[in-house]
C-alpha positions as CSV (number, residue, x, y, z in Angstrom):
1,M,-119.7,-59.9,-38.3
2,L,-117.9,-59.3,-34.9
3,R,-116.3,-62.7,-35.3
4,A,-115.0,-62.1,-38.4
5,C,-113.5,-58.8,-37.1
6,L,-111.6,-60.5,-34.3
7,I,-110.5,-63.1,-36.7
8,V,-108.9,-60.4,-38.9
9,L,-107.1,-58.7,-36.0
10,I,-105.8,-62.0,-34.6
11,F,-104.3,-62.6,-38.1
12,Y,-102.9,-59.2,-38.6
13,F,-101.0,-59.1,-35.2
14,G,-99.8,-62.6,-35.7
15,F,-98.3,-61.3,-38.8
16,I,-96.6,-58.5,-37.4
17,F,-95.1,-60.7,-34.8
18,Q,-93.8,-63.2,-37.1
19,G,-92.7,-60.3,-39.3
20,C,-90.4,-58.8,-36.4
21,A,-88.9,-62.3,-35.8
22,A,-88.3,-62.4,-39.4
23,L,-86.3,-59.1,-39.4
24,E,-84.7,-60.1,-36.4
25,Y,-82.8,-62.7,-38.4
26,F,-82.7,-61.1,-41.3
27,D,-79.0,-60.2,-41.3
28,G,-78.3,-63.7,-40.9
29,S,-77.2,-63.6,-37.0
30,T,-78.5,-66.1,-34.7
31,K,-79.8,-65.3,-31.2
32,K,-76.6,-66.5,-29.8
33,E,-74.5,-64.1,-31.7
34,I,-76.9,-61.2,-30.9
35,E,-76.3,-62.0,-27.4
36,Q,-72.4,-61.9,-27.9
37,F,-72.9,-58.8,-29.4
38,R,-74.2,-57.2,-26.7
39,M,-71.9,-58.5,-24.3
40,T,-69.3,-57.1,-26.4
41,K,-70.7,-53.8,-26.4
42,E,-71.0,-53.7,-22.5
43,E,-67.4,-54.6,-22.5
44,I,-66.3,-52.1,-24.8
45,R,-68.4,-49.7,-22.3
46,N,-66.6,-51.2,-19.8
47,Q,-63.2,-50.8,-21.0
48,M,-64.1,-47.2,-22.0
49,E,-65.0,-46.6,-18.6
50,K,-61.6,-48.0,-17.4
51,F,-60.2,-46.0,-20.3
52,K,-61.3,-42.9,-18.8
53,V,-60.3,-43.7,-15.2
54,E,-56.8,-44.6,-16.3
55,N,-56.6,-41.5,-18.4
56,V,-57.7,-39.5,-15.5
57,N,-55.1,-41.3,-13.5
58,L,-52.6,-40.6,-15.9
59,Q,-53.3,-37.0,-16.3
60,R,-52.9,-36.7,-12.6
61,Q,-49.4,-38.4,-12.9
62,V,-48.4,-36.0,-15.7
63,D,-49.7,-33.0,-13.6
64,T,-47.6,-34.3,-10.6
65,L,-44.6,-34.7,-12.9
66,I,-44.9,-31.3,-14.6
67,K,-45.5,-29.9,-10.8
68,E,-42.1,-31.5,-10.0
69,E,-40.5,-30.5,-12.8
70,N,-41.5,-27.0,-12.6
71,Q,-40.5,-27.1,-8.8
72,R,-37.1,-28.6,-9.6
73,I,-36.5,-25.7,-12.1
74,R,-37.7,-23.2,-9.6
75,D,-35.2,-24.6,-7.1
76,Q,-32.5,-24.9,-9.6
77,K,-33.3,-21.1,-10.5
78,K,-33.3,-20.1,-7.0
79,N,-30.1,-22.0,-6.2
80,K,-28.2,-20.4,-9.1
81,I,-29.4,-16.9,-8.1
82,A,-28.3,-17.8,-4.2
83,Q,-24.8,-18.6,-5.7
84,M,-24.8,-15.5,-8.1
85,R,-25.6,-13.3,-4.9
86,D,-23.1,-15.1,-3.2
87,K,-20.4,-14.6,-5.7
88,D,-21.6,-10.8,-5.8
89,E,-21.2,-10.5,-2.2
90,A,-17.7,-12.0,-2.3
91,L,-17.0,-9.9,-5.4
92,N,-18.1,-7.0,-3.4
93,E,-15.8,-7.8,-0.4
94,K,-13.1,-8.4,-2.7
95,T,-13.5,-5.1,-4.3
96,N,-13.9,-3.4,-1.1
97,E,-10.5,-5.1,0.1
98,L,-8.8,-3.9,-3.1
99,E,-10.2,-0.4,-2.7
100,E,-8.9,-0.6,1.2
101,E,-5.6,-1.7,-0.1
102,N,-5.6,1.1,-2.8
103,K,-6.3,3.6,-0.4
104,T,-3.4,2.4,2.0
105,V,-1.0,2.5,-1.3
106,R,-2.1,5.8,-1.9
107,D,-1.4,7.0,1.6
108,E,1.7,5.3,1.8
109,N,2.6,6.8,-1.9
110,Q,1.9,10.2,-0.6
111,V,3.9,9.7,2.5
112,L,6.6,8.6,0.5
113,T,6.4,11.4,-2.0
114,E,6.3,14.0,1.1
115,K,9.5,12.0,2.5
116,L,10.9,12.2,-1.1
117,A,10.1,15.8,-1.5
118,K,11.9,16.6,2.1
119,L,14.9,14.5,1.1
120,Q,15.2,16.4,-2.2
121,L,14.9,19.7,-0.5
122,Q,17.7,18.7,1.9
123,Y,19.6,17.3,-1.0
124,V,19.5,20.7,-2.5
125,A,20.1,22.4,0.3
126,L,23.2,20.1,1.2
127,S,24.3,20.3,-2.5
128,S,23.7,23.9,-2.0
129,K,25.9,24.2,1.1
130,Y,28.3,22.1,-0.2
131,E,28.8,24.0,-3.5
132,L,28.7,27.2,-1.2
133,E,31.3,26.2,1.0
134,K,33.4,24.8,-2.2
135,N,33.0,28.5,-3.4
136,I,33.9,29.8,-0.3
137,R,37.1,27.5,0.2
138,K,38.0,29.1,-3.1
139,L,37.9,32.5,-1.9
140,R,40.9,34.4,-1.2
141,V,39.9,36.3,2.0
142,K,41.9,38.8,4.2
143,V,41.1,39.9,7.7
144,L,42.4,43.5,8.8
145,S,42.0,45.2,12.1
146,G,40.2,48.5,11.6
147,D,40.0,49.4,15.4
148,G,43.5,49.2,16.2
149,H,43.1,45.9,18.2
150,L,44.3,42.9,16.2
151,N,42.3,40.6,18.8
152,S,39.1,41.7,16.6
153,A,40.6,40.6,13.6
154,T,41.6,37.1,15.0
155,E,37.8,36.7,16.4
156,I,36.5,37.5,13.1
157,A,38.7,35.6,11.5
158,K,37.8,32.5,13.5
159,K,34.2,33.0,13.2
160,L,34.7,33.3,9.1
161,E,36.8,30.0,9.5
162,N,33.8,28.3,11.1
163,M,31.8,29.4,8.3
164,G,34.0,27.7,5.7
165,Y,36.1,30.5,4.9
166,K,39.7,30.1,4.5
167,I,41.6,33.1,5.9
168,R,44.8,34.0,3.7
169,L,46.1,36.8,5.9
170,I,45.4,38.7,9.3
171,N,46.7,42.2,10.0
172,Y,46.2,45.7,10.6
173,A,44.2,48.2,8.3
174,S,46.0,51.1,7.3
175,R,43.8,53.3,9.7
176,S,42.1,52.4,13.0
177,N,39.0,54.3,12.9
178,F,36.8,52.2,11.1
179,S,33.4,52.6,13.1
180,R,31.7,49.4,11.1
181,N,32.6,46.1,10.2
182,T,33.4,46.5,6.5
183,V,33.5,43.8,3.5
184,F,35.3,45.0,0.9
185,F,34.9,43.1,-2.5
186,A,36.1,42.8,-5.9
187,P,33.2,43.6,-8.5
188,K,32.7,40.1,-9.5
189,F,32.4,39.0,-5.9
190,Q,29.5,41.2,-5.2
191,D,27.0,38.1,-4.0
192,E,29.5,36.5,-1.8
193,A,30.0,39.9,0.0
194,H,26.4,40.6,0.7
195,R,26.0,37.0,1.8
196,L,28.7,37.4,4.1
197,V,27.2,40.8,5.2
198,S,24.0,38.8,5.9
199,R,25.8,35.9,7.9
200,L,28.0,38.6,10.1
201,G,25.0,41.0,10.7
202,G,25.2,43.7,13.4
203,N,26.7,46.7,12.2
204,T,28.5,45.0,9.0
205,I,28.3,46.8,5.6
206,S,29.8,46.0,2.1
207,K,31.9,48.4,0.0
208,V,33.6,47.5,-3.6
209,L,37.0,47.9,-3.5
210,S,38.5,51.0,-5.2
211,W,41.8,49.6,-5.6
212,S,43.4,46.6,-7.1
213,S,44.0,43.6,-5.0
214,V,44.9,39.9,-5.1
215,F,42.4,39.2,-2.5
216,D,38.6,38.8,-3.4
217,L,37.3,39.8,0.0
218,I,38.6,42.1,2.5
219,I,36.8,42.3,5.8
220,V,38.0,45.2,8.1
221,T,36.8,45.3,11.8
222,G,35.4,48.3,13.1
223,K,34.7,49.5,16.8
224,G,32.7,47.2,18.7
225,S,33.2,44.5,16.5
226,L,34.4,42.4,19.6
227,R,31.1,42.8,21.5
228,I,29.2,41.7,18.4
229,V,31.2,38.6,17.9
230,S,30.8,37.5,21.6
231,R,27.1,38.0,21.6
232,K,26.8,35.7,18.5
233,K,29.1,33.0,20.1
């Protein structure tokens, strides 16, 4: 009985091994082809490993290029910023120079304006003086001695001529008891008479002519007029 079981087992395992061998070649592949297939898989695995290494290297190269490009862009931006800063500084310096020039021009204009104003005042003064002298020259003026001394009338006449007046006549007054120098004036020459009184000063007074005369101003010397003229020389 035992021998029969052993025989059955031997047949059973033999059948199994033969079945496996039969299945192994069931797809028509030979043993050599199977070995080649196994080798191809190994090569593919090796290629995959190689691709992985190359991919890593390529990624490193890409990262390096990206870093270099980013650095280049940053450097360009820094250079542009530096150039813009330099331009701004140059522009600020130019602006400051222009402001200084404008200030200088304003100061010069102020000086010129003040000089022009002074010149205008001088021109007005000279024009007024010229007009005054021209008007004075047109006045008909007579000088009379009112203190009994013709010298007093002569001295006053000289003083008036130095002022620009044109003396038409020097003579004695109808009386010789005038106490003060007196400027008689025709009614429309009151301003000229007051101006002359101010210029003569001293004890000079003015009065309107109460009689008709061909003269516009008549100056009559009074007592002490010679001393007054001497002090003013």
